[in-house]
Backbone as JSON Lines, residues from 0, in Angstrom:
{"i":0,"aa":"M","n":[21.31,58.18,-127.4],"ca":[20.76,57.33,-126.41],"c":[19.73,58.53,-125.35]}
{"i":1,"aa":"R","n":[18.73,57.79,-125.09],"ca":[17.99,58.75,-124.19],"c":[18.0,58.12,-122.82]}
{"i":2,"aa":"I","n":[18.23,58.75,-121.68],"ca":[18.65,57.89,-120.8],"c":[18.04,58.93,-119.51]}
{"i":3,"aa":"G","n":[17.42,58.18,-118.71],"ca":[16.54,58.52,-117.43],"c":[17.73,58.24,-116.36]}
{"i":4,"aa":"I","n":[17.93,59.32,-115.45],"ca":[18.95,59.13,-114.47],"c":[17.86,59.09,-113.05]}
{"i":5,"aa":"L","n":[17.5,58.2,-112.43],"ca":[17.01,57.78,-110.99],"c":[17.91,57.9,-109.71]}
{"i":6,"aa":"G","n":[18.38,58.93,-109.47],"ca":[19.2,59.14,-108.33],"c":[18.68,58.93,-106.92]}
{"i":7,"aa":"G","n":[19.41,58.25,-105.85],"ca":[18.79,58.06,-104.62],"c":[19.84,57.25,-103.54]}
{"i":8,"aa":"S","n":[19.44,57.14,-102.43],"ca":[20.0,56.36,-101.38],"c":[20.21,54.91,-101.77]}
{"i":9,"aa":"F","n":[18.78,54.46,-102.31],"ca":[18.34,53.29,-102.11],"c":[18.74,52.29,-101.17]}
{"i":10,"aa":"N","n":[18.05,52.87,-100.15],"ca":[18.26,52.38,-98.99],"c":[17.47,51.44,-98.01]}
{"i":11,"aa":"P","n":[16.62,50.51,-98.67],"ca":[17.25,49.85,-99.55],"c":[16.36,50.13,-101.09]}
{"i":12,"aa":"A","n":[16.81,49.65,-102.23],"ca":[15.72,49.54,-103.35],"c":[14.67,48.59,-103.24]}
{"i":13,"aa":"H","n":[13.44,49.16,-103.93],"ca":[12.26,48.47,-103.82],"c":[11.62,48.4,-105.13]}
{"i":14,"aa":"A","n":[10.38,47.9,-104.61],"ca":[9.42,47.76,-106.06],"c":[8.91,49.07,-106.39]}
{"i":15,"aa":"G","n":[9.06,50.08,-105.54],"ca":[8.83,51.33,-105.96],"c":[9.7,52.16,-106.59]}
{"i":16,"aa":"H","n":[11.06,51.51,-106.88],"ca":[11.97,52.19,-107.87],"c":[11.66,51.7,-108.89]}
{"i":17,"aa":"L","n":[11.4,50.53,-108.73],"ca":[11.28,49.68,-110.27],"c":[10.07,50.3,-110.87]}
{"i":18,"aa":"H","n":[9.01,50.53,-110.16],"ca":[7.66,51.09,-110.58],"c":[8.04,52.18,-111.38]}
{"i":19,"aa":"V","n":[8.87,53.27,-110.65],"ca":[8.99,54.69,-111.14],"c":[10.02,54.18,-112.56]}
{"i":20,"aa":"A","n":[10.82,53.48,-112.6],"ca":[11.93,53.17,-113.76],"c":[11.31,52.61,-114.96]}
{"i":21,"aa":"R","n":[10.12,52.07,-114.69],"ca":[9.31,51.26,-115.61],"c":[8.78,51.95,-116.35]}
{"i":22,"aa":"T","n":[7.93,52.83,-115.31],"ca":[7.02,53.99,-115.9],"c":[7.59,55.2,-116.35]}
{"i":23,"aa":"A","n":[8.67,55.54,-116.13],"ca":[9.5,56.71,-116.82],"c":[10.09,56.26,-118.19]}
{"i":24,"aa":"M","n":[10.57,54.88,-118.02],"ca":[11.12,54.21,-119.62],"c":[9.81,54.15,-120.63]}
{"i":25,"aa":"R","n":[8.7,53.87,-120.26],"ca":[7.51,53.78,-121.11],"c":[7.14,55.3,-121.67]}
{"i":26,"aa":"R","n":[7.03,55.98,-120.72],"ca":[6.13,57.26,-120.91],"c":[7.04,58.47,-121.58]}
{"i":27,"aa":"F","n":[8.24,58.37,-121.08],"ca":[9.08,59.4,-121.56],"c":[9.99,58.92,-122.8]}
{"i":28,"aa":"G","n":[9.76,57.65,-123.09],"ca":[10.57,56.73,-124.51],"c":[12.02,56.85,-124.22]}
{"i":29,"aa":"L","n":[12.3,56.36,-123.06],"ca":[13.76,56.3,-122.69],"c":[14.13,54.73,-123.35]}
{"i":30,"aa":"D","n":[15.7,55.11,-123.62],"ca":[16.58,53.7,-124.02],"c":[16.82,53.06,-122.64]}
{"i":31,"aa":"Q","n":[17.33,53.77,-121.73],"ca":[17.88,53.1,-120.41],"c":[17.44,53.68,-119.52]}
{"i":32,"aa":"I","n":[17.45,53.34,-118.07],"ca":[17.45,53.82,-116.58],"c":[18.39,53.74,-115.75]}
{"i":33,"aa":"W","n":[19.29,54.79,-115.39],"ca":[20.3,54.35,-114.45],"c":[19.7,54.38,-113.05]}
{"i":34,"aa":"L","n":[19.96,53.69,-112.26],"ca":[19.82,53.75,-111.07],"c":[21.18,54.34,-110.21]}
{"i":35,"aa":"M","n":[21.11,55.24,-110.27],"ca":[22.4,56.11,-109.37],"c":[22.53,55.97,-108.19]}
{"i":36,"aa":"V","n":[23.02,55.26,-107.53],"ca":[23.43,54.94,-106.38],"c":[24.16,56.1,-105.38]}
{"i":37,"aa":"S","n":[23.62,56.89,-104.42],"ca":[24.49,58.0,-103.93],"c":[25.2,57.45,-102.84]}
{"i":38,"aa":"P","n":[26.59,57.71,-102.95],"ca":[27.56,57.8,-101.8],"c":[27.26,58.15,-100.6]}
{"i":39,"aa":"G","n":[26.33,59.49,-100.78],"ca":[26.11,59.79,-99.4],"c":[24.98,61.14,-99.71]}
{"i":40,"aa":"N","n":[23.61,61.23,-99.35],"ca":[23.24,62.37,-99.61],"c":[23.14,63.69,-98.83]}
{"i":41,"aa":"P","n":[23.5,64.69,-99.33],"ca":[24.12,66.0,-98.5],"c":[22.54,66.31,-97.63]}
{"i":42,"aa":"L","n":[21.57,65.87,-98.02],"ca":[20.28,66.48,-96.95],"c":[19.65,65.54,-96.35]}
{"i":43,"aa":"K","n":[20.34,64.29,-96.12],"ca":[19.77,63.08,-95.37],"c":[21.0,62.73,-94.08]}
{"i":44,"aa":"P","n":[20.57,62.16,-93.08],"ca":[21.37,62.15,-92.22],"c":[22.21,60.81,-92.17]}
{"i":45,"aa":"A","n":[23.31,60.47,-92.04],"ca":[24.11,59.37,-91.84],"c":[23.52,58.1,-91.3]}
{"i":46,"aa":"C","n":[22.82,58.48,-89.94],"ca":[22.49,57.6,-89.03],"c":[21.46,56.68,-89.57]}
{"i":47,"aa":"G","n":[21.6,55.54,-89.8],"ca":[20.67,54.43,-90.49],"c":[20.95,54.23,-91.81]}
{"i":48,"aa":"M","n":[21.97,54.92,-92.29],"ca":[22.32,54.63,-93.72],"c":[23.21,53.42,-94.02]}
{"i":49,"aa":"A","n":[22.66,52.43,-94.74],"ca":[23.57,51.11,-94.86],"c":[24.67,51.63,-95.69]}
{"i":50,"aa":"P","n":[25.55,50.86,-95.85],"ca":[26.7,50.8,-96.38],"c":[26.77,50.73,-97.95]}
{"i":51,"aa":"F","n":[27.37,51.54,-98.42],"ca":[27.33,51.73,-100.29],"c":[27.29,50.68,-100.71]}
{"i":52,"aa":"A","n":[28.24,49.56,-100.46],"ca":[28.01,48.51,-101.12],"c":[26.54,47.55,-100.98]}
{"i":53,"aa":"E","n":[26.15,47.67,-99.92],"ca":[24.8,47.15,-99.41],"c":[23.68,47.67,-100.39]}
{"i":54,"aa":"R","n":[23.79,49.06,-100.49],"ca":[22.96,49.74,-101.14],"c":[22.75,49.53,-102.67]}
{"i":55,"aa":"L","n":[24.08,49.59,-103.03],"ca":[24.23,49.29,-104.53],"c":[23.49,47.77,-104.89]}
{"i":56,"aa":"A","n":[24.25,46.99,-104.08],"ca":[23.48,45.6,-104.39],"c":[22.01,45.34,-104.49]}
{"i":57,"aa":"S","n":[21.25,45.91,-103.45],"ca":[19.99,46.18,-103.7],"c":[19.31,46.79,-104.83]}
{"i":58,"aa":"A","n":[20.15,48.08,-105.29],"ca":[19.68,48.31,-106.86],"c":[20.03,47.28,-107.72]}
{"i":59,"aa":"Q","n":[21.15,46.7,-107.8],"ca":[21.34,45.6,-108.76],"c":[20.53,44.51,-108.86]}
{"i":60,"aa":"R","n":[19.44,44.15,-107.76],"ca":[18.6,42.83,-107.52],"c":[17.62,43.5,-108.53]}
{"i":61,"aa":"I","n":[16.9,44.55,-108.53],"ca":[15.67,45.16,-108.92],"c":[16.04,45.53,-110.75]}
{"i":62,"aa":"A","n":[17.58,45.56,-110.88],"ca":[17.74,46.19,-112.42],"c":[17.66,44.8,-113.18]}
{"i":63,"aa":"D","n":[17.84,44.96,-114.53],"ca":[17.66,44.09,-115.06],"c":[19.16,43.9,-116.2]}
{"i":64,"aa":"G","n":[19.97,44.95,-116.03],"ca":[21.26,44.5,-116.34],"c":[21.19,45.11,-118.02]}
{"i":65,"aa":"R","n":[20.22,45.53,-118.55],"ca":[20.14,45.96,-119.96],"c":[19.19,47.29,-120.22]}
{"i":66,"aa":"H","n":[18.03,47.31,-119.77],"ca":[17.35,48.44,-119.89],"c":[17.78,49.17,-118.8]}
{"i":67,"aa":"I","n":[17.32,48.71,-117.36],"ca":[17.55,49.21,-116.18],"c":[18.98,48.82,-115.35]}
{"i":68,"aa":"L","n":[19.62,49.86,-115.21],"ca":[21.21,49.82,-114.42],"c":[21.36,50.31,-113.26]}
{"i":69,"aa":"A","n":[22.02,49.56,-112.6],"ca":[22.48,50.07,-111.21],"c":[23.9,50.33,-111.42]}
{"i":70,"aa":"T","n":[24.04,52.01,-111.15],"ca":[25.38,52.28,-111.47],"c":[26.19,53.16,-110.11]}
{"i":71,"aa":"R","n":[27.31,53.06,-109.88],"ca":[28.35,53.49,-108.95],"c":[28.97,54.85,-109.5]}
{"i":72,"aa":"I","n":[28.36,55.43,-110.34],"ca":[29.28,56.2,-111.06],"c":[29.09,57.59,-110.48]}
{"i":73,"aa":"E","n":[28.62,57.8,-109.58],"ca":[28.49,59.09,-108.82],"c":[29.8,58.82,-107.83]}
{"i":74,"aa":"A","n":[29.94,57.75,-107.33],"ca":[30.97,57.42,-106.34],"c":[32.12,57.37,-107.18]}
{"i":75,"aa":"S","n":[32.27,56.81,-108.26],"ca":[33.4,56.71,-109.14],"c":[34.12,57.98,-109.84]}
{"i":76,"aa":"I","n":[33.13,59.04,-109.76],"ca":[33.54,60.11,-110.45],"c":[33.79,61.24,-109.12]}
{"i":77,"aa":"G","n":[33.54,60.95,-107.9],"ca":[33.89,61.93,-106.81],"c":[32.71,62.78,-106.56]}
{"i":78,"aa":"T","n":[31.95,62.73,-107.03],"ca":[30.78,63.86,-106.84],"c":[30.12,63.57,-105.83]}
{"i":79,"aa":"R","n":[29.0,64.7,-105.38],"ca":[28.24,64.49,-104.03],"c":[26.98,65.17,-104.35]}
{"i":80,"aa":"Y","n":[26.97,66.32,-105.05],"ca":[25.99,67.14,-105.37],"c":[25.37,66.74,-106.78]}
{"i":81,"aa":"T","n":[23.83,66.82,-107.03],"ca":[23.47,66.53,-108.09],"c":[23.99,67.56,-108.99]}
{"i":82,"aa":"R","n":[24.04,68.7,-109.05],"ca":[24.61,69.47,-110.26],"c":[25.83,69.03,-110.46]}
{"i":83,"aa":"D","n":[26.83,68.88,-109.72],"ca":[28.16,68.36,-110.05],"c":[28.25,67.34,-110.87]}
{"i":84,"aa":"T","n":[27.25,66.26,-110.69],"ca":[27.23,64.9,-111.43],"c":[26.73,64.99,-112.37]}
{"i":85,"aa":"L","n":[25.56,65.88,-112.67],"ca":[25.18,65.87,-113.88],"c":[25.9,66.99,-115.17]}
{"i":86,"aa":"A","n":[26.75,67.87,-114.47],"ca":[27.75,68.33,-115.22],"c":[28.76,67.43,-115.6]}
{"i":87,"aa":"R","n":[29.21,66.63,-114.97],"ca":[30.21,65.6,-115.47],"c":[29.62,64.88,-116.38]}
{"i":88,"aa":"L","n":[28.41,64.01,-115.95],"ca":[27.86,63.26,-117.19],"c":[27.5,63.87,-118.36]}
{"i":89,"aa":"H","n":[27.16,64.95,-118.39],"ca":[27.14,65.77,-119.79],"c":[28.44,65.98,-120.69]}
{"i":90,"aa":"R","n":[29.42,65.93,-119.61],"ca":[30.54,66.32,-120.31],"c":[31.35,64.72,-120.89]}
{"i":91,"aa":"L","n":[30.92,63.67,-119.95],"ca":[31.39,62.24,-120.31],"c":[30.58,61.68,-121.63]}
{"i":92,"aa":"F","n":[29.34,62.16,-121.51],"ca":[28.75,61.54,-122.61],"c":[27.6,62.72,-123.33]}
{"i":93,"aa":"P","n":[28.62,63.33,-123.94],"ca":[27.89,64.49,-124.87],"c":[26.98,63.99,-126.05]}
{"i":94,"aa":"C","n":[26.81,62.81,-126.59],"ca":[25.5,62.68,-127.33],"c":[24.7,61.91,-126.8]}
{"i":95,"aa":"A","n":[24.48,62.04,-125.22],"ca":[23.51,61.4,-124.43],"c":[22.22,62.28,-124.36]}
{"i":96,"aa":"D","n":[21.14,62.04,-124.14],"ca":[20.2,63.12,-123.96],"c":[19.8,62.45,-122.53]}
{"i":97,"aa":"F","n":[20.03,63.44,-121.34],"ca":[19.63,63.07,-119.88],"c":[18.31,63.68,-119.58]}
{"i":98,"aa":"V","n":[17.46,62.99,-118.64],"ca":[16.21,63.37,-117.96],"c":[16.47,62.66,-116.78]}
{"i":99,"aa":"W","n":[16.44,63.85,-115.63],"ca":[16.59,63.47,-114.26],"c":[15.39,63.22,-113.57]}
{"i":100,"aa":"L","n":[15.05,62.06,-113.28],"ca":[13.72,61.47,-112.67],"c":[13.5,61.55,-111.32]}
{"i":101,"aa":"M","n":[12.57,62.02,-110.86],"ca":[12.36,62.34,-109.36],"c":[10.62,62.05,-109.13]}
{"i":102,"aa":"G","n":[10.74,61.67,-107.97],"ca":[9.34,61.73,-107.32],"c":[8.85,63.09,-106.65]}
{"i":103,"aa":"A","n":[7.72,63.36,-106.72],"ca":[6.91,64.69,-106.27],"c":[7.69,65.08,-104.8]}
{"i":104,"aa":"D","n":[7.96,64.17,-104.06],"ca":[8.76,64.54,-102.84],"c":[10.01,65.33,-102.93]}
{"i":105,"aa":"N","n":[10.61,64.58,-104.21],"ca":[11.99,65.5,-104.35],"c":[11.58,66.91,-105.15]}
{"i":106,"aa":"L","n":[10.7,67.07,-105.8],"ca":[10.29,68.27,-106.43],"c":[9.67,69.31,-105.15]}
{"i":107,"aa":"E","n":[9.08,68.81,-104.17],"ca":[9.01,69.68,-102.94],"c":[10.26,70.03,-102.41]}
{"i":108,"aa":"D","n":[11.15,69.47,-102.58],"ca":[12.37,69.94,-101.58],"c":[13.49,70.25,-102.56]}
{"i":109,"aa":"L","n":[13.08,70.31,-104.02],"ca":[13.96,70.93,-104.67],"c":[14.9,72.24,-104.49]}
{"i":110,"aa":"A","n":[14.05,73.08,-103.97],"ca":[14.96,74.52,-103.84],"c":[15.7,74.32,-102.73]}
{"i":111,"aa":"R","n":[15.89,73.4,-102.05],"ca":[16.94,73.17,-101.09],"c":[18.24,72.63,-101.36]}
{"i":112,"aa":"W","n":[18.04,71.82,-102.85],"ca":[19.33,71.25,-103.59],"c":[20.35,72.37,-103.74]}
{"i":113,"aa":"Q","n":[21.74,72.14,-103.61],"ca":[22.41,73.17,-103.91],"c":[23.02,73.5,-105.37]}
{"i":114,"aa":"R","n":[22.58,74.87,-105.88],"ca":[22.37,75.15,-107.23],"c":[21.44,74.36,-108.02]}
{"i":115,"aa":"W","n":[20.26,74.42,-107.57],"ca":[19.05,73.67,-108.41],"c":[18.72,74.2,-109.45]}
{"i":116,"aa":"Q","n":[18.65,75.31,-109.61],"ca":[18.58,76.26,-110.76],"c":[19.25,75.77,-111.94]}
{"i":117,"aa":"E","n":[20.53,75.63,-111.78],"ca":[21.53,75.06,-112.83],"c":[21.17,73.52,-113.35]}
{"i":118,"aa":"I","n":[20.58,72.66,-112.17],"ca":[20.39,71.57,-112.54],"c":[19.2,71.37,-113.6]}
{"i":119,"aa":"A","n":[18.01,72.44,-113.26],"ca":[17.05,72.65,-114.25],"c":[17.23,73.28,-115.48]}
{"i":120,"aa":"A","n":[18.32,74.06,-115.6],"ca":[18.71,74.67,-116.69],"c":[19.14,73.85,-117.91]}
{"i":121,"aa":"H","n":[20.02,72.89,-117.36],"ca":[20.85,72.04,-118.13],"c":[20.38,70.92,-118.37]}
{"i":122,"aa":"T","n":[19.26,69.96,-117.6],"ca":[18.77,68.82,-117.98],"c":[17.19,68.72,-117.58]}
{"i":123,"aa":"A","n":[16.69,68.05,-118.47],"ca":[15.03,67.93,-118.3],"c":[14.72,67.12,-117.15]}
{"i":124,"aa":"L","n":[13.55,67.53,-116.53],"ca":[13.32,66.76,-115.28],"c":[12.13,66.24,-115.49]}
{"i":125,"aa":"G","n":[12.0,65.02,-115.1],"ca":[10.71,64.16,-115.59],"c":[10.33,63.57,-113.85]}
{"i":126,"aa":"V","n":[9.12,64.51,-113.34],"ca":[8.62,64.35,-111.84],"c":[7.39,63.32,-111.9]}
{"i":127,"aa":"L","n":[7.5,62.22,-111.13],"ca":[6.55,61.15,-110.99],"c":[5.67,61.42,-109.53]}
{"i":128,"aa":"P","n":[4.51,61.3,-109.76],"ca":[3.85,61.5,-108.41],"c":[3.98,60.69,-107.05]}
{"i":129,"aa":"R","n":[3.86,61.13,-106.16],"ca":[4.13,60.47,-104.79],"c":[2.81,60.51,-103.92]}
{"i":130,"aa":"P","n":[2.35,59.75,-103.46],"ca":[1.26,60.17,-102.65],"c":[1.37,61.03,-101.35]}
{"i":131,"aa":"E","n":[0.46,61.79,-101.13],"ca":[0.51,63.09,-100.09],"c":[1.7,64.06,-100.41]}
{"i":132,"aa":"H","n":[2.13,63.98,-101.5],"ca":[3.68,64.74,-101.92],"c":[2.89,65.84,-102.98]}
{"i":133,"aa":"N","n":[2.16,65.28,-103.81],"ca":[1.61,65.81,-105.13],"c":[1.19,67.6,-105.33]}
{"i":134,"aa":"M","n":[0.56,67.82,-104.51],"ca":[-0.22,69.31,-104.12],"c":[1.27,70.22,-103.99]}
{"i":135,"aa":"S","n":[1.62,69.8,-102.51],"ca":[2.55,70.65,-102.25],"c":[3.7,70.88,-103.07]}
{"i":136,"aa":"A","n":[4.2,69.74,-103.84],"ca":[5.46,69.9,-104.66],"c":[4.92,70.99,-105.95]}
{"i":137,"aa":"L","n":[3.67,70.87,-106.34],"ca":[3.27,71.85,-107.75],"c":[3.21,73.2,-107.19]}
{"i":138,"aa":"A","n":[2.69,72.97,-105.56],"ca":[2.57,74.52,-105.08],"c":[4.11,75.03,-104.49]}
{"i":139,"aa":"G","n":[4.99,74.39,-104.44],"ca":[5.96,74.97,-104.01],"c":[6.95,75.71,-104.87]}
{"i":140,"aa":"R","n":[8.21,76.12,-104.12],"ca":[8.97,77.06,-104.8],"c":[9.53,76.71,-105.97]}
{"i":141,"aa":"A","n":[10.41,75.94,-106.29],"ca":[10.7,75.31,-107.08],"c":[9.53,75.3,-108.6]}
{"i":142,"aa":"A","n":[8.75,74.78,-108.44],"ca":[7.85,74.39,-109.37],"c":[7.05,75.81,-109.74]}
{"i":143,"aa":"H","n":[7.15,76.66,-108.96],"ca":[6.45,78.09,-109.11],"c":[7.96,78.76,-110.05]}
{"i":144,"aa":"R","n":[8.89,78.56,-109.67],"ca":[9.91,79.32,-110.18],"c":[10.1,78.6,-111.92]}
{"i":145,"aa":"L","n":[9.91,77.47,-111.99],"ca":[10.01,76.73,-112.79],"c":[8.87,76.74,-113.9]}
{"i":146,"aa":"C","n":[7.84,77.44,-113.41],"ca":[6.11,77.13,-114.03],"c":[6.03,77.41,-115.68]}
{"i":147,"aa":"R","n":[7.08,78.52,-116.21],"ca":[6.73,78.64,-117.28],"c":[7.51,77.53,-118.05]}
{"i":148,"aa":"H","n":[8.3,76.89,-117.69],"ca":[8.99,76.05,-118.51],"c":[8.37,74.57,-118.17]}
{"i":149,"aa":"R","n":[7.36,74.05,-117.82],"ca":[6.59,73.04,-117.59],"c":[6.06,72.75,-119.02]}
{"i":150,"aa":"L","n":[6.1,71.4,-119.3],"ca":[5.47,71.11,-120.62],"c":[4.17,70.01,-120.35]}
{"i":151,"aa":"P","n":[3.28,70.04,-121.08],"ca":[2.1,69.31,-120.74],"c":[2.46,67.83,-120.88]}
{"i":152,"aa":"A","n":[1.98,66.99,-120.36],"ca":[2.35,65.32,-120.15],"c":[2.07,64.84,-121.57]}
{"i":153,"aa":"R","n":[1.23,65.44,-122.34],"ca":[1.27,64.61,-123.73],"c":[2.49,64.66,-124.64]}
{"i":154,"aa":"Q","n":[3.22,65.67,-124.04],"ca":[4.67,65.89,-124.59],"c":[5.9,64.84,-124.0]}
{"i":155,"aa":"A","n":[5.47,63.99,-123.01],"ca":[6.4,63.27,-122.54],"c":[7.4,63.01,-123.46]}
{"i":156,"aa":"P","n":[6.83,61.77,-124.56],"ca":[8.09,61.33,-125.48],"c":[9.2,61.91,-125.84]}
{"i":157,"aa":"L","n":[8.41,63.6,-125.61],"ca":[9.71,64.48,-126.22],"c":[10.4,65.12,-125.16]}
{"i":158,"aa":"L","n":[10.47,64.97,-123.87],"ca":[11.05,65.31,-122.95],"c":[12.84,65.05,-122.96]}
{"i":159,"aa":"A","n":[13.13,64.21,-123.3],"ca":[14.51,63.82,-123.51],"c":[15.51,65.15,-124.54]}
{"i":160,"aa":"T","n":[14.88,65.21,-125.33],"ca":[15.54,65.93,-126.57],"c":[14.65,67.55,-126.57]}
{"i":161,"aa":"A","n":[13.86,67.82,-125.54],"ca":[13.42,69.39,-125.26],"c":[14.38,70.27,-125.13]}
{"i":162,"aa":"P","n":[14.37,71.37,-125.6],"ca":[15.15,72.59,-124.83],"c":[14.94,72.62,-123.66]}
{"i":163,"aa":"T","n":[16.14,72.74,-122.79],"ca":[16.13,72.91,-121.35],"c":[15.92,74.86,-120.97]}
{"i":164,"aa":"P","n":[15.47,74.9,-119.97],"ca":[14.78,74.1,-118.96],"c":[13.43,73.82,-119.52]}
{"i":165,"aa":"A","n":[12.85,72.47,-119.0],"ca":[12.05,71.85,-119.26],"c":[11.64,70.68,-118.15]}
{"i":166,"aa":"W","n":[10.37,70.64,-117.99],"ca":[10.09,69.72,-117.16],"c":[8.51,69.38,-117.44]}
{"i":167,"aa":"I","n":[8.28,67.89,-116.96],"ca":[6.91,67.55,-116.88],"c":[6.8,66.88,-115.7]}
{"i":168,"aa":"F","n":[5.34,67.0,-115.15],"ca":[4.8,66.05,-114.01],"c":[4.05,65.37,-114.66]}
{"i":169,"aa":"L","n":[4.23,63.89,-114.41],"ca":[3.41,62.7,-115.17],"c":[2.22,62.12,-114.27]}
{"i":170,"aa":"P","n":[1.02,62.44,-114.45],"ca":[0.23,61.67,-114.28],"c":[-0.13,60.45,-114.3]}
{"i":171,"aa":"T","n":[0.22,59.42,-113.48],"ca":[0.46,58.0,-113.63],"c":[-0.1,57.51,-112.09]}
{"i":172,"aa":"A","n":[-0.06,56.05,-112.25],"ca":[-0.35,55.28,-111.13],"c":[0.67,55.63,-110.2]}
{"i":173,"aa":"Q","n":[0.63,55.48,-109.09],"ca":[1.25,55.79,-107.62],"c":[1.73,54.44,-107.05]}
{"i":174,"aa":"N","n":[3.21,54.45,-106.57],"ca":[3.38,53.15,-106.01],"c":[3.69,54.11,-104.37]}
{"i":175,"aa":"A","n":[3.44,53.83,-103.21],"ca":[3.33,54.0,-101.82],"c":[4.42,53.6,-101.22]}
{"i":176,"aa":"L","n":[4.97,52.47,-101.7],"ca":[5.9,51.83,-100.89],"c":[7.76,53.06,-100.95]}
{"i":177,"aa":"S","n":[7.84,52.82,-99.56],"ca":[8.94,53.6,-99.52],"c":[10.14,52.91,-98.58]}
{"i":178,"aa":"A","n":[11.21,53.35,-98.98],"ca":[12.44,52.56,-98.25],"c":[12.37,52.62,-96.9]}
{"i":179,"aa":"T","n":[11.93,54.05,-96.19],"ca":[11.64,54.2,-95.03],"c":[10.55,53.01,-94.01]}
{"i":180,"aa":"A","n":[9.72,52.74,-95.06],"ca":[8.58,51.99,-94.45],"c":[9.13,50.6,-94.71]}
{"i":181,"aa":"L","n":[10.1,50.35,-95.5],"ca":[10.71,49.04,-95.49],"c":[11.71,48.73,-94.48]}
{"i":182,"aa":"R","n":[12.54,49.89,-93.84],"ca":[13.32,49.83,-92.68],"c":[12.5,49.61,-91.5]}
{"i":183,"aa":"A","n":[11.29,50.28,-91.29],"ca":[10.48,50.13,-90.15],"c":[9.89,48.63,-90.0]}
{"i":184,"aa":"A","n":[9.63,48.29,-91.29],"ca":[9.1,46.82,-91.0],"c":[9.94,45.88,-90.63]}
{"i":185,"aa":"K","n":[11.11,46.02,-91.33],"ca":[12.14,44.98,-90.74],"c":[12.67,45.02,-89.49]}
{"i":186,"aa":"Q","n":[12.34,46.22,-88.81],"ca":[12.59,46.69,-87.22],"c":[11.82,46.17,-86.24]}
{"i":187,"aa":"N","n":[10.43,46.51,-87.23],"ca":[8.84,45.93,-86.36],"c":[8.18,45.38,-87.41]}
{"i":188,"aa":"P","n":[8.35,44.15,-87.47],"ca":[7.54,43.38,-88.54],"c":[5.72,43.28,-88.37]}
{"i":189,"aa":"S","n":[5.78,43.25,-86.92],"ca":[4.42,43.01,-86.54],"c":[3.4,44.6,-86.54]}
{"i":190,"aa":"H","n":[4.27,45.32,-86.6],"ca":[3.26,46.71,-86.66],"c":[2.85,47.13,-87.89]}
{"i":191,"aa":"P","n":[1.45,47.29,-88.22],"ca":[0.86,47.65,-89.66],"c":[1.2,48.75,-90.1]}
{"i":192,"aa":"S","n":[1.51,49.63,-89.07],"ca":[1.82,51.22,-89.8],"c":[3.17,51.27,-90.48]}
{"i":193,"aa":"S","n":[4.13,50.35,-90.26],"ca":[5.45,50.02,-90.75],"c":[5.33,49.59,-92.32]}
{"i":194,"aa":"L","n":[4.21,49.07,-92.65],"ca":[4.12,49.13,-94.25],"c":[3.4,50.19,-94.76]}
{"i":195,"aa":"K","n":[3.14,51.16,-94.34],"ca":[2.89,52.27,-95.07],"c":[4.02,53.09,-95.49]}
{"i":196,"aa":"A","n":[3.61,53.83,-96.48],"ca":[4.65,54.81,-97.03],"c":[4.84,56.07,-96.06]}
{"i":197,"aa":"A","n":[6.03,56.27,-95.53],"ca":[6.34,57.36,-94.84],"c":[6.33,58.77,-95.52]}
């Protein structure tokens, strides 16, 4: 199985997440996408974070239950940091080829993640563009440190089985929708700026 993991708070899950999942599945040749709902992101404030059950339910609503699955596995195995989660998943599913999926905004911040270089050393990274983040992400510390391991986009179907470290920045259509914008729209639906990506 070639499995793409799209981790996040999903506060709430939305059409932008579904766009990423479908695009990644098609372009990276994946069998499944796991929408892995985080019990709590160490880099995000708890204030404004919906309860875990509510966020998981929002991910389940955009999943199809077959190729795109919403999962609480991180909560079940008791990990909070991506490096620890991926290490456990590699042990639990030794026959699976995992690709960690992220938007360019996460690549931009990757060097702040705990033991981020271990993440890249053991799991392929599939990066999708995000409006206003692409140039800074590709010029950032993580991209610079991993530059010699970057594969051309034409090799996307081979990423899941490529020797790691390996990563691809995938030029593709972008979806500007964000959970931040959705929460802002919910709080102030008449304000036009609340419909823009944060």
